[in-house]
N, CA, C, O and the ligand as a Tripos MOL2 file, in Angstrom:
@<TRIPOS>MOLECULE
protein
  293   291    74     0     0
PROTEIN
NO_CHARGES

@<TRIPOS>ATOM
      1 N          -6.4690   -7.7800   30.7870 N.3       1 MET1
      2 CA         -7.0030   -9.1310   31.0130 C.3       1 MET1
      3 C          -6.3860  -10.1420   30.0320 C.2       1 MET1
      4 O          -6.2780   -9.8750   28.8350 O.2       1 MET1
      5 N          -6.0010  -11.2580   30.5410 N.am      2 THR2
      6 CA         -5.4500  -12.2910   29.6540 C.3       2 THR2
      7 C          -6.3740  -13.4940   29.5900 C.2       2 THR2
      8 O          -5.9380  -14.6280   29.3920 O.2       2 THR2
      9 N          -7.6450  -13.2250   29.7610 N.am      3 ASP3
     10 CA         -8.6230  -14.3070   29.7040 C.3       3 ASP3
     11 C          -8.6120  -14.9850   28.3400 C.2       3 ASP3
     12 O          -8.8380  -16.1890   28.2210 O.2       3 ASP3
     13 N          -8.3530  -14.2080   27.3480 N.am      4 ASP4
     14 CA         -8.3620  -14.7380   25.9890 C.3       4 ASP4
     15 C          -7.3170  -15.8430   25.8270 C.2       4 ASP4
     16 O          -7.5740  -16.8760   25.2090 O.2       4 ASP4
     17 N          -6.1690  -15.6100   26.3780 N.am      5 ALA5
     18 CA         -5.0860  -16.5790   26.2440 C.3       5 ALA5
     19 C          -5.4260  -17.8800   26.9610 C.2       5 ALA5
     20 O          -5.0520  -18.9670   26.5180 O.2       5 ALA5
     21 N          -6.1300  -17.7520   28.0590 N.am      6 THR6
     22 CA         -6.4900  -18.9500   28.8180 C.3       6 THR6
     23 C          -7.6030  -19.7140   28.1160 C.2       6 THR6
     24 O          -7.6390  -20.9440   28.1160 O.2       6 THR6
     25 N          -8.4860  -18.9690   27.5330 N.am      7 GLU7
     26 CA         -9.6140  -19.6140   26.8630 C.3       7 GLU7
     27 C          -9.2080  -20.2170   25.5210 C.2       7 GLU7
     28 O          -9.7080  -21.2660   25.1140 O.2       7 GLU7
     29 N          -8.3030  -19.5370   24.8560 N.am      8 ASN8
     30 CA         -7.8740  -20.0310   23.5470 C.3       8 ASN8
     31 C          -6.3600  -20.2330   23.5250 C.2       8 ASN8
     32 O          -5.6210  -19.4010   22.9990 O.2       8 ASN8
     33 N          -5.9200  -21.3220   24.0900 N.am      9 PRO9
     34 CA         -4.4790  -21.5760   24.1390 C.3       9 PRO9
     35 C          -3.8890  -21.7490   22.7460 C.2       9 PRO9
     36 O          -2.6850  -21.5760   22.5590 O.2       9 PRO9
     37 N          -4.7030  -22.0800   21.7910 N.am     10 ASN10
     38 CA         -4.1950  -22.2830   20.4320 C.3      10 ASN10
     39 C          -4.3070  -21.0240   19.5790 C.2      10 ASN10
     40 O          -3.9400  -21.0020   18.4040 O.2      10 ASN10
     41 N          -4.8130  -20.0100   20.1960 N.am     11 HIS11
     42 CA         -5.0510  -18.7810   19.4340 C.3      11 HIS11
     43 C          -3.7570  -18.3110   18.7630 C.2      11 HIS11
     44 O          -3.7670  -17.8730   17.6130 O.2      11 HIS11
     45 N          -2.6680  -18.4060   19.4840 N.am     12 GLY12
     46 CA         -1.4050  -17.9590   18.9230 C.3      12 GLY12
     47 C          -0.9520  -18.8120   17.7560 C.2      12 GLY12
     48 O          -0.1250  -18.3870   16.9500 O.2      12 GLY12
     49 N          -1.4860  -19.9960   17.6680 N.am     13 LYS13
     50 CA         -1.0750  -20.8840   16.5800 C.3      13 LYS13
     51 C          -1.8560  -20.6150   15.3010 C.2      13 LYS13
     52 O          -1.4210  -20.9260   14.1920 O.2      13 LYS13
     53 N          -3.0100  -20.0330   15.5020 N.am     14 ILE14
     54 CA         -3.8540  -19.7860   14.3400 C.3      14 ILE14
     55 C          -3.5040  -18.4420   13.7120 C.2      14 ILE14
     56 O          -3.9400  -17.3950   14.1890 O.2      14 ILE14
     57 N          -2.7340  -18.4760   12.6640 N.am     15 ILE15
     58 CA         -2.3560  -17.2440   11.9730 C.3      15 ILE15
     59 C          -2.7400  -17.3760   10.5050 C.2      15 ILE15
     60 O          -1.9510  -17.8440    9.6830 O.2      15 ILE15
     61 N          -3.9350  -16.9660   10.1950 N.am     16 PRO16
     62 CA         -4.4690  -17.1580    8.8430 C.3      16 PRO16
     63 C          -3.7700  -16.3050    7.7950 C.2      16 PRO16
     64 O          -3.3540  -16.8200    6.7570 O.2      16 PRO16
     65 N          -3.6370  -15.0230    8.0510 N.am     17 LEU17
     66 CA         -3.1080  -14.1430    7.0040 C.3      17 LEU17
     67 C          -1.7070  -13.6340    7.3210 C.2      17 LEU17
     68 O          -0.9970  -13.1490    6.4400 O.2      17 LEU17
     69 N          -1.3280  -13.7470    8.5550 N.am     18 ALA18
     70 CA         -0.0380  -13.1870    8.9460 C.3      18 ALA18
     71 C           1.1020  -13.8270    8.1610 C.2      18 ALA18
     72 O           2.0660  -13.1540    7.7950 O.2      18 ALA18
     73 N           0.9870  -15.1270    7.9050 N.am     19 ARG19
     74 CA          2.0770  -15.8090    7.1980 C.3      19 ARG19
     75 C           1.9100  -15.7300    5.6900 C.2      19 ARG19
     76 O           2.8530  -15.9210    4.9210 O.2      19 ARG19
     77 N           0.6900  -15.4430    5.3000 N.am     20 ARG20
     78 CA          0.4340  -15.4220    3.8570 C.3      20 ARG20
     79 C           0.1240  -14.0090    3.4100 C.2      20 ARG20
     80 O          -1.0070  -13.7030    3.0300 O.2      20 ARG20
     81 N           1.0790  -13.1900    3.4550 N.am     21 ARG21
     82 CA          0.8440  -11.8090    3.0390 C.3      21 ARG21
     83 C           0.8440  -11.7390    1.5220 C.2      21 ARG21
     84 O           1.5470  -12.4650    0.8200 O.2      21 ARG21
     85 N           0.0260  -10.8330    1.0730 N.am     22 ARG22
     86 CA         -0.0850  -10.7120   -0.3830 C.3      22 ARG22
     87 C           0.3860   -9.3480   -0.8550 C.2      22 ARG22
     88 O           0.4200   -8.3700   -0.1080 O.2      22 ARG22
     89 N           0.7300   -9.3300   -2.0720 N.am     23 CYS23
     90 CA          1.1670   -8.0930   -2.6870 C.3      23 CYS23
     91 C           0.0070   -7.0990   -2.6810 C.2      23 CYS23
     92 O          -1.0700   -7.4210   -3.1820 O.2      23 CYS23
     93 N           0.1970   -5.9150   -2.1340 N.am     24 PRO24
     94 CA         -0.8780   -4.9210   -2.0700 C.3      24 PRO24
     95 C          -1.2360   -4.3760   -3.4440 C.2      24 PRO24
     96 O          -2.2650   -3.7200   -3.6070 O.2      24 PRO24
     97 N          -0.4100   -4.6380   -4.4090 N.am     25 ILE25
     98 CA         -0.6620   -4.1060   -5.7460 C.3      25 ILE25
     99 C          -1.5300   -5.0510   -6.5590 C.2      25 ILE25
    100 O          -2.5690   -4.6490   -7.0830 O.2      25 ILE25
    101 N          -1.1080   -6.3000   -6.6670 N.am     26 CYS26
    102 CA         -1.8470   -7.2260   -7.5270 C.3      26 CYS26
    103 C          -2.4850   -8.3640   -6.7420 C.2      26 CYS26
    104 O          -3.2780   -9.1240   -7.2970 O.2      26 CYS26
    105 N          -2.1510   -8.4950   -5.4570 N.am     27 GLY27
    106 CA         -2.8120   -9.5000   -4.6390 C.3      27 GLY27
    107 C          -2.1500  -10.8660   -4.6880 C.2      27 GLY27
    108 O          -2.6360  -11.8100   -4.0650 O.2      27 GLY27
    109 N          -1.0640  -10.9840   -5.4090 N.am     28 GLN28
    110 CA         -0.3700  -12.2720   -5.4610 C.3      28 GLN28
    111 C           0.4860  -12.4320   -4.2210 C.2      28 GLN28
    112 O           0.8750  -11.4490   -3.5900 O.2      28 GLN28
    113 N           0.7760  -13.6750   -3.8750 N.am     29 PRO29
    114 CA          1.6360  -13.9120   -2.7100 C.3      29 PRO29
    115 C           2.9490  -13.1660   -2.8570 C.2      29 PRO29
    116 O           3.5900  -13.2030   -3.9080 O.2      29 PRO29
    117 N           3.3340  -12.4940   -1.7940 N.am     30 GLN30
    118 CA          4.5340  -11.6820   -1.8750 C.3      30 GLN30
    119 C           5.7950  -12.5370   -1.9320 C.2      30 GLN30
    120 O           5.8360  -13.6590   -1.4270 O.2      30 GLN30
    121 N           6.7850  -11.9890   -2.5410 N.am     31 VAL31
    122 CA          8.0660  -12.6690   -2.6630 C.3      31 VAL31
    123 C           9.0440  -12.0620   -1.6730 C.2      31 VAL31
    124 O           9.1490  -10.8420   -1.5390 O.2      31 VAL31
    125 N           9.7500  -12.9370   -0.9890 N.am     32 HIS32
    126 CA         10.6340  -12.4740    0.0740 C.3      32 HIS32
    127 C          11.5640  -11.3550   -0.4040 C.2      32 HIS32
    128 O          11.7890  -10.3720    0.3030 O.2      32 HIS32
    129 N          12.0800  -11.5190   -1.5740 N.am     33 ALA33
    130 CA         13.0650  -10.5480   -2.0860 C.3      33 ALA33
    131 C          12.4430   -9.1860   -2.3480 C.2      33 ALA33
    132 O          13.1330   -8.1670   -2.3530 O.2      33 ALA33
    133 N          11.1370   -9.1780   -2.5650 N.am     34 PHE34
    134 CA         10.4830   -7.9070   -2.9280 C.3      34 PHE34
    135 C           9.4510   -7.4880   -1.9050 C.2      34 PHE34
    136 O           8.6030   -6.6370   -2.1740 O.2      34 PHE34
    137 N           9.5250   -8.0970   -0.7160 N.am     35 ARG35
    138 CA          8.5480   -7.7510    0.3160 C.3      35 ARG35
    139 C           8.3220   -6.2430    0.3930 C.2      35 ARG35
    140 O           9.2660   -5.4710    0.2280 O.2      35 ARG35
    141 N           7.1170   -5.8240    0.6350 N.am     36 PRO36
    142 CA          5.9130   -6.6740    0.7420 C.3      36 PRO36
    143 C           5.2690   -6.9330   -0.6040 C.2      36 PRO36
    144 O           4.0780   -7.2400   -0.6670 O.2      36 PRO36
    145 N           6.0100   -6.8180   -1.6560 N.am     37 PHE37
    146 CA          5.4110   -6.9990   -2.9760 C.3      37 PHE37
    147 C           5.7840   -8.3490   -3.5500 C.2      37 PHE37
    148 O           6.5450   -9.1020   -2.9420 O.2      37 PHE37
    149 N           5.2480   -8.6570   -4.7230 N.am     38 CYS38
    150 CA          5.4990   -9.9620   -5.3270 C.3      38 CYS38
    151 C           6.6070   -9.8480   -6.3610 C.2      38 CYS38
    152 O           7.1610  -10.8550   -6.8030 O.2      38 CYS38
    153 N           6.9220   -8.6440   -6.7360 N.am     39 SER39
    154 CA          7.9520   -8.4880   -7.7610 C.3      39 SER39
    155 C           8.4390   -7.0510   -7.7920 C.2      39 SER39
    156 O           7.8330   -6.1580   -7.1980 O.2      39 SER39
    157 N           9.5260   -6.8490   -8.4840 N.am     40 GLN40
    158 CA         10.0650   -5.4860   -8.6000 C.3      40 GLN40
    159 C           9.0650   -4.5870   -9.3010 C.2      40 GLN40
    160 O           8.9690   -3.3910   -9.0250 O.2      40 GLN40
    161 N           8.3400   -5.1810  -10.1930 N.am     41 ARG41
    162 CA          7.3570   -4.4360  -10.9680 C.3      41 ARG41
    163 C           6.3210   -3.7870  -10.0420 C.2      41 ARG41
    164 O           6.0110   -2.6010  -10.1560 O.2      41 ARG41
    165 N           5.8030   -4.5980   -9.1320 N.am     42 CYS42
    166 CA          4.7840   -4.0830   -8.2340 C.3      42 CYS42
    167 C           5.3960   -3.0800   -7.2620 C.2      42 CYS42
    168 O           4.7530   -2.1010   -6.8830 O.2      42 CYS42
    169 N           6.6250   -3.3250   -6.8660 N.am     43 ALA43
    170 CA          7.2850   -2.3760   -5.9730 C.3      43 ALA43
    171 C           7.4130   -1.0320   -6.6680 C.2      43 ALA43
    172 O           7.2240    0.0180   -6.0540 O.2      43 ALA43
    173 N           7.7340   -1.0750   -7.9420 N.am     44 ASP44
    174 CA          7.8480    0.1710   -8.7040 C.3      44 ASP44
    175 C           6.4940    0.8360   -8.8320 C.2      44 ASP44
    176 O           6.3740    2.0580   -8.7450 O.2      44 ASP44
    177 N           5.4980    0.0340   -9.0350 N.am     45 GLN45
    178 CA          4.1460    0.5950   -9.1810 C.3      45 GLN45
    179 C           3.7300    1.3180   -7.9190 C.2      45 GLN45
    180 O           3.1570    2.4070   -7.9620 O.2      45 GLN45
    181 N           4.0330    0.6840   -6.7840 N.am     46 ASP46
    182 CA          3.6600    1.3060   -5.5180 C.3      46 ASP46
    183 C           4.3840    2.6290   -5.3550 C.2      46 ASP46
    184 O           3.8070    3.6260   -4.9220 O.2      46 ASP46
    185 N           5.6460    2.6170   -5.7080 N.am     47 LEU47
    186 CA          6.4320    3.8480   -5.5980 C.3      47 LEU47
    187 C           5.8590    4.8960   -6.5350 C.2      47 LEU47
    188 O           5.7580    6.0740   -6.1910 O.2      47 LEU47
    189 N           5.4860    4.4460   -7.7200 N.am     48 GLY48
    190 CA          4.9090    5.3710   -8.6820 C.3      48 GLY48
    191 C           3.6240    5.9700   -8.1530 C.2      48 GLY48
    192 O           3.3760    7.1660   -8.3070 O.2      48 GLY48
    193 N           2.8180    5.1490   -7.5380 N.am     49 ARG49
    194 CA          1.5670    5.6470   -6.9810 C.3      49 ARG49
    195 C           1.8530    6.7210   -5.9550 C.2      49 ARG49
    196 O           1.2130    7.7710   -5.9100 O.2      49 ARG49
    197 N           2.8290    6.4170   -5.1410 N.am     50 TRP50
    198 CA          3.1660    7.3490   -4.0650 C.3      50 TRP50
    199 C           3.6130    8.6850   -4.6570 C.2      50 TRP50
    200 O           3.1540    9.7540   -4.2550 O.2      50 TRP50
    201 N           4.5060    8.5870   -5.6080 N.am     51 LEU51
    202 CA          5.0300    9.8210   -6.2030 C.3      51 LEU51
    203 C           3.9230   10.5500   -6.9530 C.2      51 LEU51
    204 O           3.7860   11.7690   -6.8510 O.2      51 LEU51
    205 N           3.1530    9.8040   -7.6920 N.am     52 THR52
    206 CA          2.0620   10.4210   -8.4460 C.3      52 THR52
    207 C           1.0760   11.0790   -7.5000 C.2      52 THR52
    208 O           0.6090   12.1940   -7.7320 O.2      52 THR52
    209 N           0.7690   10.3560   -6.4180 N.am     53 GLY53
    210 CA         -0.1850   10.9050   -5.4560 C.3      53 GLY53
    211 C           0.3160   12.1940   -4.8610 C.2      53 GLY53
    212 O          -0.4290   13.1680   -4.7590 O.2      53 GLY53
    213 N           1.5730   12.2100   -4.4680 N.am     54 SER54
    214 CA          2.1310   13.4150   -3.8690 C.3      54 SER54
    215 C           2.1740   14.5370   -4.9010 C.2      54 SER54
    216 O           1.8750   15.6960   -4.6110 O.2      54 SER54
    217 N           2.5510   14.1540   -6.0940 N.am     55 TYR55
    218 CA          2.6830   15.1550   -7.1470 C.3      55 TYR55
    219 C           1.3230   15.7430   -7.4730 C.2      55 TYR55
    220 O           1.1780   16.9440   -7.7000 O.2      55 TYR55
    221 N           0.3420   14.8750   -7.4890 N.am     56 ARG56
    222 CA         -1.0160   15.3060   -7.8290 C.3      56 ARG56
    223 C          -1.5070   16.3600   -6.8360 C.2      56 ARG56
    224 O          -2.0670   17.3920   -7.2060 O.2      56 ARG56
    225 N          -1.2740   16.0580   -5.5770 N.am     57 ILE57
    226 CA         -1.7640   16.9720   -4.5450 C.3      57 ILE57
    227 C          -1.0980   18.3330   -4.7060 C.2      57 ILE57
    228 O          -1.7550   19.3710   -4.6330 O.2      57 ILE57
    229 N           0.2040   18.3150   -4.9250 N.am     58 ALA58
    230 CA          0.9410   19.5560   -5.0600 C.3      58 ALA58
    231 C           0.5570   20.2470   -6.3680 C.2      58 ALA58
    232 O           0.3740   21.4630   -6.4170 O.2      58 ALA58
    233 N           0.4390   19.4500   -7.4150 N.am     59 ALA59
    234 CA          0.1180   20.0170   -8.7190 C.3      59 ALA59
    235 C          -1.2900   20.5630   -8.7310 C.2      59 ALA59
    236 O          -1.5760   21.5780   -9.3660 O.2      59 ALA59
    237 N          -2.1670   19.8740   -8.0190 N.am     60 ASP60
    238 CA         -3.5580   20.2950   -8.0100 C.3      60 ASP60
    239 C          -3.6900   21.7110   -7.4500 C.2      60 ASP60
    240 O          -4.4500   22.5390   -7.9510 O.2      60 ASP60
    241 N          -2.9360   21.9450   -6.4160 N.am     61 GLU61
    242 CA         -3.0310   23.2660   -5.7850 C.3      61 GLU61
    243 C          -2.5000   24.3420   -6.7210 C.2      61 GLU61
    244 O          -3.0390   25.4440   -6.8120 O.2      61 GLU61
    245 N          -1.4410   23.9880   -7.4000 N.am     62 GLU62
    246 CA         -0.8520   24.9710   -8.3030 C.3      62 GLU62
    247 C          -1.6710   25.1110   -9.5680 C.2      62 GLU62
    248 O          -1.7990   26.1950  -10.1390 O.2      62 GLU62
    249 N          -2.2310   23.9690   -9.9970 N.am     63 ALA63
    250 CA         -3.0220   23.9740  -11.2320 C.3      63 ALA63
    251 C          -4.1750   24.9450  -11.1010 C.2      63 ALA63
    252 O          -4.5710   25.5860  -12.0740 O.2      63 ALA63
    253 N          -4.7040   25.0510   -9.9200 N.am     64 ASP64
    254 CA         -5.8430   25.9380   -9.7210 C.3      64 ASP64
    255 C          -5.4800   27.3680  -10.1040 C.2      64 ASP64
    256 O          -6.2670   28.0900  -10.7160 O.2      64 ASP64
    257 N          -4.2920   27.7450   -9.7340 N.am     65 VAL65
    258 CA         -3.8600   29.1080  -10.0280 C.3      65 VAL65
    259 C          -3.3450   29.1870  -11.4620 C.2      65 VAL65
    260 O          -3.5700   30.1670  -12.1720 O.2      65 VAL65
    261 N          -2.6450   28.1210  -11.8670 N.am     66 ASP66
    262 CA         -2.0590   28.1110  -13.2020 C.3      66 ASP66
    263 C          -3.1340   28.1610  -14.2700 C.2      66 ASP66
    264 O          -3.0180   28.8700  -15.2700 O.2      66 ASP66
    265 N          -4.1720   27.3970  -14.0310 N.am     67 GLU67
    266 CA         -5.2410   27.3220  -15.0360 C.3      67 GLU67
    267 C          -5.8710   28.6930  -15.2520 C.2      67 GLU67
    268 O          -6.2010   29.0920  -16.3690 O.2      67 GLU67
    269 N          -6.0150   29.3680  -14.1720 N.am     68 ASP68
    270 CA         -6.6390   30.6930  -14.2620 C.3      68 ASP68
    271 C          -5.7860   31.6360  -15.1090 C.2      68 ASP68
    272 O          -6.2850   32.3850  -15.9490 O.2      68 ASP68
    273 N          -4.4950   31.5670  -14.8530 N.am     69 ALA69
    274 CA         -3.6040   32.4660  -15.5580 C.3      69 ALA69
    275 C          -3.4010   32.0150  -16.9960 C.2      69 ALA69
    276 O          -3.1460   32.8200  -17.8920 O.2      69 ALA69
    277 N          -3.5230   30.6780  -17.1960 N.am     70 ASP70
    278 CA         -3.3010   30.1300  -18.5180 C.3      70 ASP70
    279 C          -4.5440   30.2580  -19.3910 C.2      70 ASP70
    280 O          -4.4690   30.2160  -20.6190 O.2      70 ASP70
    281 N          -5.6500   30.4090  -18.7530 N.am     71 GLY71
    282 CA         -6.8830   30.5100  -19.5180 C.3      71 GLY71
    283 C          -7.4250   29.1640  -19.9120 C.2      71 GLY71
    284 O          -8.1600   29.0490  -20.8930 O.2      71 GLY71
    285 N          -7.0640   28.1180  -19.1440 N.am     72 GLY72
    286 CA         -7.5700   26.7640  -19.4360 C.3      72 GLY72
    287 C          -6.8410   26.1270  -20.6130 C.2      72 GLY72
    288 O          -5.6760   26.4360  -20.8600 O.2      72 GLY72
    289 N          -7.5260   25.2300  -21.3520 N.am     73 SER73
    290 CA         -6.8350   24.5520  -22.4460 C.3      73 SER73
    291 C          -7.0800   25.2700  -23.7590 C.2      73 SER73
    292 O          -6.5760   24.8450  -24.7990 O.2      73 SER73
    293 ZN          2.2650   -7.8430   -7.1640 Zn       74 ZN74
@<TRIPOS>BOND
     1     1     2 1
     2     2     3 1
     3     3     4 2
     4     3     5 am
     5     5     6 1
     6     6     7 1
     7     7     8 2
     8     7     9 am
     9     9    10 1
    10    10    11 1
    11    11    12 2
    12    11    13 am
    13    13    14 1
    14    14    15 1
    15    15    16 2
    16    15    17 am
    17    17    18 1
    18    18    19 1
    19    19    20 2
    20    19    21 am
    21    21    22 1
    22    22    23 1
    23    23    24 2
    24    23    25 am
    25    25    26 1
    26    26    27 1
    27    27    28 2
    28    27    29 am
    29    29    30 1
    30    30    31 1
    31    31    32 2
    32    31    33 am
    33    33    34 1
    34    34    35 1
    35    35    36 2
    36    35    37 am
    37    37    38 1
    38    38    39 1
    39    39    40 2
    40    39    41 am
    41    41    42 1
    42    42    43 1
    43    43    44 2
    44    43    45 am
    45    45    46 1
    46    46    47 1
    47    47    48 2
    48    47    49 am
    49    49    50 1
    50    50    51 1
    51    51    52 2
    52    51    53 am
    53    53    54 1
    54    54    55 1
    55    55    56 2
    56    55    57 am
    57    57    58 1
    58    58    59 1
    59    59    60 2
    60    59    61 am
    61    61    62 1
    62    62    63 1
    63    63    64 2
    64    63    65 am
    65    65    66 1
    66    66    67 1
    67    67    68 2
    68    67    69 am
    69    69    70 1
    70    70    71 1
    71    71    72 2
    72    71    73 am
    73    73    74 1
    74    74    75 1
    75    75    76 2
    76    75    77 am
    77    77    78 1
    78    78    79 1
    79    79    80 2
    80    79    81 am
    81    81    82 1
    82    82    83 1
    83    83    84 2
    84    83    85 am
    85    85    86 1
    86    86    87 1
    87    87    88 2
    88    87    89 am
    89    89    90 1
    90    90    91 1
    91    91    92 2
    92    91    93 am
    93    93    94 1
    94    94    95 1
    95    95    96 2
    96    95    97 am
    97    97    98 1
    98    98    99 1
    99    99   100 2
   100    99   101 am
   101   101   102 1
   102   102   103 1
   103   103   104 2
   104   103   105 am
   105   105   106 1
   106   106   107 1
   107   107   108 2
   108   107   109 am
   109   109   110 1
   110   110   111 1
   111   111   112 2
   112   111   113 am
   113   113   114 1
   114   114   115 1
   115   115   116 2
   116   115   117 am
   117   117   118 1
   118   118   119 1
   119   119   120 2
   120   119   121 am
   121   121   122 1
   122   122   123 1
   123   123   124 2
   124   123   125 am
   125   125   126 1
   126   126   127 1
   127   127   128 2
   128   127   129 am
   129   129   130 1
   130   130   131 1
   131   131   132 2
   132   131   133 am
   133   133   134 1
   134   134   135 1
   135   135   136 2
   136   135   137 am
   137   137   138 1
   138   138   139 1
   139   139   140 2
   140   139   141 am
   141   141   142 1
   142   142   143 1
   143   143   144 2
   144   143   145 am
   145   145   146 1
   146   146   147 1
   147   147   148 2
   148   147   149 am
   149   149   150 1
   150   150   151 1
   151   151   152 2
   152   151   153 am
   153   153   154 1
   154   154   155 1
   155   155   156 2
   156   155   157 am
   157   157   158 1
   158   158   159 1
   159   159   160 2
   160   159   161 am
   161   161   162 1
   162   162   163 1
   163   163   164 2
   164   163   165 am
   165   165   166 1
   166   166   167 1
   167   167   168 2
   168   167   169 am
   169   169   170 1
   170   170   171 1
   171   171   172 2
   172   171   173 am
   173   173   174 1
   174   174   175 1
   175   175   176 2
   176   175   177 am
   177   177   178 1
   178   178   179 1
   179   179   180 2
   180   179   181 am
   181   181   182 1
   182   182   183 1
   183   183   184 2
   184   183   185 am
   185   185   186 1
   186   186   187 1
   187   187   188 2
   188   187   189 am
   189   189   190 1
   190   190   191 1
   191   191   192 2
   192   191   193 am
   193   193   194 1
   194   194   195 1
   195   195   196 2
   196   195   197 am
   197   197   198 1
   198   198   199 1
   199   199   200 2
   200   199   201 am
   201   201   202 1
   202   202   203 1
   203   203   204 2
   204   203   205 am
   205   205   206 1
   206   206   207 1
   207   207   208 2
   208   207   209 am
   209   209   210 1
   210   210   211 1
   211   211   212 2
   212   211   213 am
   213   213   214 1
   214   214   215 1
   215   215   216 2
   216   215   217 am
   217   217   218 1
   218   218   219 1
   219   219   220 2
   220   219   221 am
   221   221   222 1
   222   222   223 1
   223   223   224 2
   224   223   225 am
   225   225   226 1
   226   226   227 1
   227   227   228 2
   228   227   229 am
   229   229   230 1
   230   230   231 1
   231   231   232 2
   232   231   233 am
   233   233   234 1
   234   234   235 1
   235   235   236 2
   236   235   237 am
   237   237   238 1
   238   238   239 1
   239   239   240 2
   240   239   241 am
   241   241   242 1
   242   242   243 1
   243   243   244 2
   244   243   245 am
   245   245   246 1
   246   246   247 1
   247   247   248 2
   248   247   249 am
   249   249   250 1
   250   250   251 1
   251   251   252 2
   252   251   253 am
   253   253   254 1
   254   254   255 1
   255   255   256 2
   256   255   257 am
   257   257   258 1
   258   258   259 1
   259   259   260 2
   260   259   261 am
   261   261   262 1
   262   262   263 1
   263   263   264 2
   264   263   265 am
   265   265   266 1
   266   266   267 1
   267   267   268 2
   268   267   269 am
   269   269   270 1
   270   270   271 1
   271   271   272 2
   272   271   273 am
   273   273   274 1
   274   274   275 1
   275   275   276 2
   276   275   277 am
   277   277   278 1
   278   278   279 1
   279   279   280 2
   280   279   281 am
   281   281   282 1
   282   282   283 1
   283   283   284 2
   284   283   285 am
   285   285   286 1
   286   286   287 1
   287   287   288 2
   288   287   289 am
   289   289   290 1
   290   290   291 1
   291   291   292 2
@<TRIPOS>SUBSTRUCTURE
     1 MET1         2 RESIDUE 1 A MET
     2 THR2         6 RESIDUE 1 A THR
     3 ASP3        10 RESIDUE 1 A ASP
     4 ASP4        14 RESIDUE 1 A ASP
     5 ALA5        18 RESIDUE 1 A ALA
     6 THR6        22 RESIDUE 1 A THR
     7 GLU7        26 RESIDUE 1 A GLU
     8 ASN8        30 RESIDUE 1 A ASN
     9 PRO9        34 RESIDUE 1 A PRO
    10 ASN10       38 RESIDUE 1 A ASN
    11 HIS11       42 RESIDUE 1 A HIS
    12 GLY12       46 RESIDUE 1 A GLY
    13 LYS13       50 RESIDUE 1 A LYS
    14 ILE14       54 RESIDUE 1 A ILE
    15 ILE15       58 RESIDUE 1 A ILE
    16 PRO16       62 RESIDUE 1 A PRO
    17 LEU17       66 RESIDUE 1 A LEU
    18 ALA18       70 RESIDUE 1 A ALA
    19 ARG19       74 RESIDUE 1 A ARG
    20 ARG20       78 RESIDUE 1 A ARG
    21 ARG21       82 RESIDUE 1 A ARG
    22 ARG22       86 RESIDUE 1 A ARG
    23 CYS23       90 RESIDUE 1 A CYS
    24 PRO24       94 RESIDUE 1 A PRO
    25 ILE25       98 RESIDUE 1 A ILE
    26 CYS26      102 RESIDUE 1 A CYS
    27 GLY27      106 RESIDUE 1 A GLY
    28 GLN28      110 RESIDUE 1 A GLN
    29 PRO29      114 RESIDUE 1 A PRO
    30 GLN30      118 RESIDUE 1 A GLN
    31 VAL31      122 RESIDUE 1 A VAL
    32 HIS32      126 RESIDUE 1 A HIS
    33 ALA33      130 RESIDUE 1 A ALA
    34 PHE34      134 RESIDUE 1 A PHE
    35 ARG35      138 RESIDUE 1 A ARG
    36 PRO36      142 RESIDUE 1 A PRO
    37 PHE37      146 RESIDUE 1 A PHE
    38 CYS38      150 RESIDUE 1 A CYS
    39 SER39      154 RESIDUE 1 A SER
    40 GLN40      158 RESIDUE 1 A GLN
    41 ARG41      162 RESIDUE 1 A ARG
    42 CYS42      166 RESIDUE 1 A CYS
    43 ALA43      170 RESIDUE 1 A ALA
    44 ASP44      174 RESIDUE 1 A ASP
    45 GLN45      178 RESIDUE 1 A GLN
    46 ASP46      182 RESIDUE 1 A ASP
    47 LEU47      186 RESIDUE 1 A LEU
    48 GLY48      190 RESIDUE 1 A GLY
    49 ARG49      194 RESIDUE 1 A ARG
    50 TRP50      198 RESIDUE 1 A TRP
    51 LEU51      202 RESIDUE 1 A LEU
    52 THR52      206 RESIDUE 1 A THR
    53 GLY53      210 RESIDUE 1 A GLY
    54 SER54      214 RESIDUE 1 A SER
    55 TYR55      218 RESIDUE 1 A TYR
    56 ARG56      222 RESIDUE 1 A ARG
    57 ILE57      226 RESIDUE 1 A ILE
    58 ALA58      230 RESIDUE 1 A ALA
    59 ALA59      234 RESIDUE 1 A ALA
    60 ASP60      238 RESIDUE 1 A ASP
    61 GLU61      242 RESIDUE 1 A GLU
    62 GLU62      246 RESIDUE 1 A GLU
    63 ALA63      250 RESIDUE 1 A ALA
    64 ASP64      254 RESIDUE 1 A ASP
    65 VAL65      258 RESIDUE 1 A VAL
    66 ASP66      262 RESIDUE 1 A ASP
    67 GLU67      266 RESIDUE 1 A GLU
    68 ASP68      270 RESIDUE 1 A ASP
    69 ALA69      274 RESIDUE 1 A ALA
    70 ASP70      278 RESIDUE 1 A ASP
    71 GLY71      282 RESIDUE 1 A GLY
    72 GLY72      286 RESIDUE 1 A GLY
    73 SER73      290 RESIDUE 1 A SER
    74 ZN74       293 GROUP 0 **** ****
C-alpha cells in the first residue's frame, strides 16, 4: 500500500536523523572523513571494542579451562 505517500507527500522531505548521523562512540556529529565516526580516535575505539569483544568471548571459553588447570590467581 502506498497510502502513506499520498497522505504525507512531504514525508520524504522530513529526515530528522538521517542527515545528522552521530558518532556511535561519543555521540558527536560524524565527520565525513571518518564516517560513521567523528574522528580517527573513535574509529579506533570501535575497532578496539570489536577486537576486545571477540577476544573476550574466545578467551572466556579458554579461561574456564585455563583457570582450573592454573589453580586460579
Ligand atoms: Zn566520536
